[in-house]
C-alpha positions in Angstrom: -2.5 -9.0 8.4 -1.0 -6.2 10.7 0.6 -3.0 9.0 3.9 -1.5 9.9 3.5 1.8 8.2 0.3 3.6 7.9 -0.4 6.9 5.8 -3.1 8.5 8.4 -4.9 9.0 4.8 -8.3 8.8 6.2 -8.3 12.2 8.2 -9.7 15.5 6.8 -6.3 17.0 7.1 -4.5 14.5 4.9 -2.4 15.7 1.9 0.0 13.7 -0.5 2.8 15.0 1.2 1.6 14.2 4.7 0.6 10.4 3.8 4.0 10.1 2.1 6.1 11.5 5.3 3.8 9.2 7.8 4.4 6.0 5.6 8.1 6.8 5.1 8.5 7.4 9.0 7.5 3.8 9.8 8.7 1.9 6.6 11.4 -0.8 6.6 12.3 -4.0 4.7 9.3 -6.5 4.8 6.8 -4.1 6.1 3.2 -3.6 5.2 1.9 -0.3 4.3 -1.8 0.5 5.2 -3.5 2.8 2.7 -7.4 3.3 2.1 -9.0 3.6 -1.4 -12.5 4.9 -0.4 -14.3 7.3 1.9 -15.9 4.7 3.7 -15.4 5.7 7.5 -13.1 8.4 6.2 -13.1 12.0 5.5 -14.9 12.8 2.1 -12.2 12.6 -0.9 -9.5 11.6 1.4 -8.6 9.0 -0.7 -7.2 11.4 -3.2 -4.5 12.1 -1.1 -3.6 8.6 -1.1 -3.6 8.3 -4.5 -1.5 11.5 -4.8 1.1 10.0 -2.2 1.8 6.9 -4.4 4.2 8.1 -6.8 6.6 9.2 -4.0 5.8 6.1 -1.9 6.9 3.9 -5.0 10.0 5.8 -5.6 11.2 6.0 -2.0 10.8 2.0 -1.8 12.3 1.3 -5.0 15.4 3.5 -4.1 15.8 1.4 -1.2 15.7 -2.0 -2.9 12.1 -2.9 -1.4 9.8 -4.7 -3.8 6.1 -3.7 -3.9 3.4 -5.6 -4.8 0.0 -6.9 -3.6 -0.8 -8.4 0.0 -1.2 -11.8 -1.3 2.6 -11.9 -2.5 3.8 -10.5 1.0 6.8 -12.2 2.2 7.0 -14.5 -1.0 10.2 -14.7 -3.1 8.2 -14.9 -6.2 4.3 -14.9 -6.7 2.9 -18.5 -6.4 1.5 -19.8 -10.0 -2.1 -19.3 -10.7 -4.1 -22.3 -10.0 -6.8 -23.4 -12.2 -10.2 -24.3 -10.9 -11.5 -27.6 -12.1 -13.8 -25.9 -14.4 -11.1 -23.9 -15.9 -9.0 -26.8 -16.7 -11.7 -28.5 -18.7 
């Protein structure tokens, strides 16, 4: 999956505001946002800027009528029903 907006949140200089501005710059309807939730291959504690930017990103998206959800629901009108495994169906 490719992304259309990214927060550049892995950098040493990332702040919640810089992450939000970077995402806002590339965001449009039907887009995919790339954010990181760990320090793996990133500046130490850079994920804190990601977490700090989320409230502003969500407000921005919702104000424009964008639906926010997990990647598995990307492009779907509604989430597909859960499918039970054979063991769960018994």
